[in-house]
C-alpha positions, 0 to 999 in steps of 0.5 A: 835156583835152585842151581844158583844158591848150588853153584854161590855153595860150592865156590863158596867152599872152594876157595875155602879151599884154595884160602886153607890151603894158601896160609898152609902151605906158606907154613909147611914152606917155613917148616922146611926152611928152619925144622921147626912144628907146624904148632911154634909157626903158626902160633907166630904167623898168628902173633906176628898178623897181631903185632903188624908184622908179617909171617915173612919178617918172621920167618927170614928171622927163624930160619937164621936163628935155625943156622945158628943153632944148626951151627953151634951144633956142629960144634962153631965155638962162635955161635956156641958162645952166642946160644949160650948169651942168648941164654940157649941151654939146649939143641932141640929147635923148638926148646931152643926158641922158647929160651931165647924169647923167653931172654929177649922178653926178660932183658930191658926193652930197648936197645937190650931187646934189639941187641938179643933179637940181633945176635939170635935173628940177625937183622931182621931180629927188631922185628920179632920184638913186637911179635915176642911182644904179642906172646908175652915172651911165652912162646910155650903159653901161646902156642897154648892159646892158640891150640885152645882158640883153634887157631893153629894148623898141625902135622898134617893139617900142612901136608894135607894144605901143600898136597891141595895146593900142588894138585890145586898148581898141576891143575891151572897148568893143565888149563893153560895149556889146554886153552894155548892149545886151542888157540894155538890150533886157530894160529895157521888161519890168524897167521893167513891173514896177517899177511 
């Protein structure tokens, strides 16, 4: 009875670790694509889920915004003009995102918000409007609230989750390979039986 209970506890902890690893890895992957801080991304992930959007949709827009900001940093006139039109006055990615979210939130509902969102985040910009509304256009306040609620992940959290996920991936491949090798030991007998 105690062994069965211990197995259930270990199994539950393992499943919890896998779930945490997947969440952290998702944020780490998005961080690699955008350059945004883990706290920012985990806050936006929570807001996206609360608003009925997906983190994947939000991530696509964030990638486009990071690219546009990068072009502005490099001196691209069109990108510089776009950033100015979006109310962005910095080349720091996290700060620029806070500024553009505020600009979109402050715009008139409807076409004005959609137009700004699409300029900032590309075609998926409209998908970010519910997220922007969910955080009342104030990413900084949303981050503070998410930290207070304990719903954000730190840089070390996502690094640990990503490493754990990588280890699980290697372990899964090892187990699969061992199972294949075991099965292949019987391949000659099976082949002979089929001939």
